[in-house]
C-alpha positions in Angstrom: 135.7 98.3 98.7 131.7 98.0 99.0 130.5 94.4 98.5 128.5 94.3 95.4 125.0 92.8 94.7 122.2 93.1 91.8 119.4 94.0 94.1 119.0 95.5 97.8 115.6 94.7 98.6 114.4 96.5 101.7 111.9 95.0 103.9 111.0 90.8 104.0 107.4 90.9 104.0 105.2 89.8 100.9 106.4 92.2 98.6 110.2 92.0 99.4 110.4 88.5 99.6 108.4 87.7 96.5 110.2 90.2 94.5 113.7 88.6 95.7 112.7 85.1 95.1 111.7 85.9 91.7 114.5 87.9 90.9 117.0 85.3 92.2 115.4 81.9 91.0 114.1 83.2 87.7 116.6 85.8 86.5 119.6 84.7 88.2 120.1 87.8 90.4 122.0 88.5 93.6 119.8 89.8 96.3 120.3 91.3 99.7 117.3 91.8 101.6 117.4 93.8 104.4 114.5 94.3 107.3 114.7 96.4 110.6 112.5 94.0 112.4 114.4 90.4 113.9 112.2 88.5 111.6 111.2 87.8 108.2 107.5 88.3 107.5 106.7 91.8 108.0 103.3 92.2 109.7 102.3 88.8 108.6 104.6 87.1 111.0 103.5 84.8 113.7 104.6 83.1 116.7 103.7 80.2 119.2 103.0 81.9 122.3 103.3 80.6 126.0 100.1 79.0 125.6 101.1 76.9 122.6 98.6 78.9 120.4 99.8 80.5 117.1 99.2 84.0 117.3 100.1 86.5 114.4 102.2 89.4 115.9 100.3 92.3 114.0 96.4 91.2 113.8 94.8 88.6 111.6 96.3 87.6 108.3 93.3 85.7 106.9 94.8 84.5 103.2 92.5 84.4 100.6 92.5 84.6 96.8 90.8 84.0 93.5 94.1 84.0 91.5 95.2 80.8 90.5 98.6 82.0 89.7 99.3 83.4 93.1 97.8 80.1 94.7 100.3 78.2 92.7 103.1 80.0 93.3 102.7 80.2 97.2 101.9 76.5 97.3 105.5 75.5 96.2 106.8 77.1 99.7 104.0 75.9 102.2 101.5 73.1 102.5 98.1 75.3 102.9 95.5 74.1 105.2 91.9 74.8 104.3 90.2 77.6 106.7 86.8 78.9 105.7 86.9 82.2 107.9 84.1 83.3 109.9 83.4 86.9 111.5 80.8 88.0 113.6 79.3 91.5 114.8 78.5 91.7 118.5 75.4 94.2 118.5 73.1 94.8 121.7 74.4 91.5 123.4 73.9 89.3 120.1 76.2 87.8 117.6 75.2 88.7 113.9 76.4 87.0 110.9 79.0 89.2 108.9 79.3 90.2 106.2 75.3 90.8 106.2 73.2 88.2 104.4 69.7 86.5 104.3 70.7 84.7 107.8 71.5 88.3 109.4 68.0 89.8 108.2 66.2 86.6 109.3 68.1 87.3 112.9 66.7 90.7 112.5 63.1 90.0 112.0 63.3 86.9 114.4 61.7 84.2 111.5 63.0 82.6 108.3 62.4 84.8 105.4 62.6 84.3 101.7 65.4 86.1 99.5 62.5 88.1 97.5 61.4 89.2 100.7 65.0 90.4 101.8 65.3 92.1 98.6 62.2 94.1 99.2 63.2 95.1 102.9 66.8 96.1 101.1 65.1 98.4 98.7 63.2 100.2 101.3 66.4 100.5 103.4 68.7 101.7 100.5 69.1 105.3 99.9 69.9 105.7 96.1 73.1 107.2 95.0 74.4 107.0 91.1 78.0 107.9 92.0 78.6 107.8 95.9 81.5 110.1 96.8 82.4 109.0 100.2 81.9 105.5 102.6 78.5 106.7 103.7 76.9 107.3 100.8 78.3 104.0 99.0 77.1 102.0 102.2 73.8 103.5 102.4 73.1 102.8 98.5 74.2 99.2 98.9 73.8 97.8 102.3 71.1 100.2 103.3 70.4 102.2 106.5 69.7 99.5 109.0 72.9 97.5 108.1 75.2 100.7 107.9 73.9 101.8 111.4 74.3 98.6 113.0 77.2 97.5 111.8 79.3 99.8 109.9 79.2 103.5 111.4 80.6 103.1 114.6 83.2 100.3 113.7 84.3 102.8 111.0 84.7 105.8 113.5 86.9 103.6 115.7 88.9 102.0 112.7 89.8 105.3 111.0 89.1 107.9 113.7 86.8 109.8 111.2 83.2 109.6 110.2 82.3 107.5 107.0 81.2 110.6 105.1 84.8 111.5 105.5 86.5 108.5 103.8 86.6 107.4 100.2 83.7 104.7 99.2 86.6 101.9 99.1 86.4 101.7 102.7 83.1 100.1 103.0 82.8 98.8 99.4 85.0 96.2 101.1 81.8 94.9 102.9 79.9 92.7 100.6 76.0 92.1 100.8 74.8 88.5 100.2 71.3 87.3 99.5 72.1 83.7 100.5 72.8 82.4 104.4 76.3 81.6 103.5 78.1 82.7 106.7 81.6 82.6 105.4 83.6 85.7 105.7 84.9 85.9 102.1 83.8 84.3 99.2 87.3 83.6 97.1 87.9 79.7 96.3 91.0 79.6 97.9 90.9 80.5 101.9 93.7 78.8 104.0 96.6 79.3 106.2 99.9 77.8 105.7 100.9 74.9 107.9 103.7 75.9 110.4 102.8 79.4 110.0 103.5 82.5 107.9 107.1 82.5 110.1 107.7 79.0 108.2 106.5 80.1 104.8 108.7 83.2 104.8 112.0 81.4 106.1 111.0 79.0 102.6 110.5 82.1 100.2 114.0 83.5 101.2 116.1 80.2 101.4 118.0 80.5 98.1 121.7 80.4 97.4 121.5 83.7 95.6 119.6 85.6 98.6 121.3 86.8 101.3 119.1 88.1 104.5 120.0 90.3 107.5 117.6 90.9 110.1 117.6 93.6 112.5 119.5 96.0 110.0 118.6 99.6 109.1 118.7 100.0 105.3 121.0 103.2 105.5 123.5 101.7 107.1 123.6 98.7 104.7 123.3 100.7 101.9 126.6 102.7 102.8 128.5 99.3 102.9 127.0 97.6 99.8 127.0 98.5 95.9 123.8 97.5 94.6 122.8 98.2 91.1 119.2 98.5 92.1 117.2 99.2 95.2 113.6 97.7 95.7 111.8 99.6 98.5 108.7 98.3 100.0 108.9 100.5 103.3 107.0 103.6 103.7 107.3 105.8 100.7 107.4 109.3 102.7 110.4 107.8 104.7 112.2 106.9 101.7 112.1 110.4 100.7 112.8 111.8 104.2 109.2 113.1 104.7 110.1 116.0 102.3 106.3 116.9 101.9 105.5 115.9 105.5 104.6 112.6 107.1 101.4 110.9 105.4 98.8 109.8 107.7 98.4 106.1 108.7 96.4 104.3 111.2 98.2 102.3 113.6 97.1 99.7 116.1 97.8 98.4 119.7 97.2 95.0 120.5 95.9 93.5 124.1 96.5 89.9 124.7 94.8 87.9 127.4 94.9 84.4 128.4 91.9 82.5 129.0 91.4 79.1 131.0 88.8 77.6 128.5 88.7 75.6 125.0 87.1 78.7 123.3 86.2 82.0 124.4 84.0 83.2 121.3 81.9 81.3 118.7 84.0 82.1 115.8 87.8 83.5 115.4 86.9 87.0 114.9 84.0 89.0 116.6 83.7 92.6 115.5 82.2 95.4 117.8 80.8 98.3 116.3 79.5 99.9 119.5 81.0 101.7 122.2 83.7 99.2 123.2 87.1 100.9 122.9 88.4 98.0 120.8 87.2 97.4 117.2 87.3 93.6 117.3 88.6 90.2 119.1 90.4 87.8 117.5 90.9 84.0 118.9 93.5 82.7 116.8 93.2 78.9 118.0 89.9 78.3 115.8 92.2 78.4 112.7 95.7 78.8 113.1 96.6 75.7 115.1 97.9 73.9 117.2 95.1 73.7 119.9 96.1 72.9 123.3 93.2 71.7 125.5 91.8 73.6 128.1 93.4 77.2 127.2 93.1 79.7 124.8 94.4 83.2 123.7 92.4 86.2 122.8 93.5 89.5 121.2 91.9 92.7 121.3 92.6 95.5 118.6 92.6 98.9 119.3 93.2 101.2 116.3 94.7 104.6 116.8 96.7 107.6 114.6 100.2 106.4 114.1 102.6 108.2 116.3 106.3 107.9 117.0 107.4 104.4 117.0 104.3 103.0 115.9 103.9 100.8 113.1 102.0 102.2 109.7 99.0 99.4 109.5 96.7 101.1 107.4 96.8 103.8 104.8 94.2 106.6 105.4 91.5 106.3 102.2 90.9 109.9 102.3 91.1 112.8 99.9 93.7 115.0 101.6 95.6 111.7 102.3 95.7 111.0 98.5 96.9 114.0 97.4 99.6 114.1 99.6 100.5 110.4 98.8 100.6 111.8 94.9 103.3 113.9 95.7 105.3 111.1 96.8 104.4 109.0 93.9 105.6 111.4 91.3 109.0 111.6 93.5 109.2 107.8 93.3 108.2 107.6 89.5 111.5 110.4 88.7 113.6 108.2 91.5 116.2 106.4 89.2 117.4 103.0 90.0 114.7 102.4 92.9 111.5 100.7 92.4 108.7 101.3 95.2 106.5 98.3 95.8 103.8 96.7 98.4 101.6 98.6 100.5 103.5 101.0 102.4 105.8 101.7 99.0 102.8 102.4 96.6 100.5 103.8 99.8 97.4 101.5 99.0 95.3 99.3 101.1 96.1 96.0 99.8 95.5 92.4 100.4 98.2 89.7 100.7 97.4 88.3 97.6 97.1 91.2 95.6 100.7 92.1 97.0 101.8 88.5 95.7 100.1 89.1 92.4 101.7 92.8 91.7 105.1 91.4 93.2 105.2 88.5 90.7 104.4 91.0 87.8 106.6 93.1 88.8 109.6 90.7 88.9 108.6 89.9 85.3 109.1 93.3 84.2 112.2 94.4 86.2 114.2 91.1 85.9 115.2 90.7 82.0 116.3 94.4 82.4 118.6 93.8 85.4 119.9 90.7 84.1 120.7 92.4 80.6 122.3 95.2 82.5 124.6 92.7 84.3 125.5 91.0 81.3 124.2 87.5 82.1 
């Protein structure tokens, strides 16, 4: 006889782990979490490399949030070390503060400047557009032509394999413009990384007597041997439906690690390359992840590409035809009984970690009472 559980959760990343923890702890439900990877944590997983540097397996995950509830929840499972993330853009052989701010403008003109002068310059640079239809129109209207051409056009081409005018405004709406000299990459009040890495955070999230975890397992094989009253799917939505409307477009990544015999390779943890280099950025995790072994560091170059067979699905493509294709799967997801779709891949949206956590907490509060009532508990 098939073994019975209340909820089968497919995927042990942020969406799946948070949902399982809440359904188990707050609602008394028995959860089985399965993931085809040999580890929990999904794309946020990290490890200590041979140099003793904690390196993210799938690109940098700079956690930040302005959501007090998300912060309070995650602080129950890890001690978080504050990290004011910094990013610079390497252009013309120089490092430029990024996102663009007053310090960026001062480097451009080669002298100190006032906010008022910067604002006047921006107005001359901007191309007014009341309702931007694409990323290029948005960037020209908000960042201005100089910053768009210098920092955004080339990077966007490499990252997405398309011209900015072919992408939705949200792609570059994620790039803020600041009128001060604050060179932090982000403005959220809580910017931190978990001590011991994300790997330890996920171990603690899933360490619950009503949660069983099976790693390195395919969900269809598990589903055949388990009787679950509800399925939570956090994988790619098109995969769940066996690509009945065709595969959704995703961008994938290739990572190239290099050991460098030096204390530091670059000034900050992330350097963007919007020029002709084949990579989009170089990340040096040692700046922020800890520990910090002496005399050696690890760098990771990032090469975007279209998703091919066997590639990870990193980024849903923010373009009109991709959204139209995703809407067909979204309609199927609504009609699918006994299944909840969650997370970045399950809903085909580009979501930050804190947003996934917030949505998973809210989803558990809606789903938990119903499933508990159905179970007669």
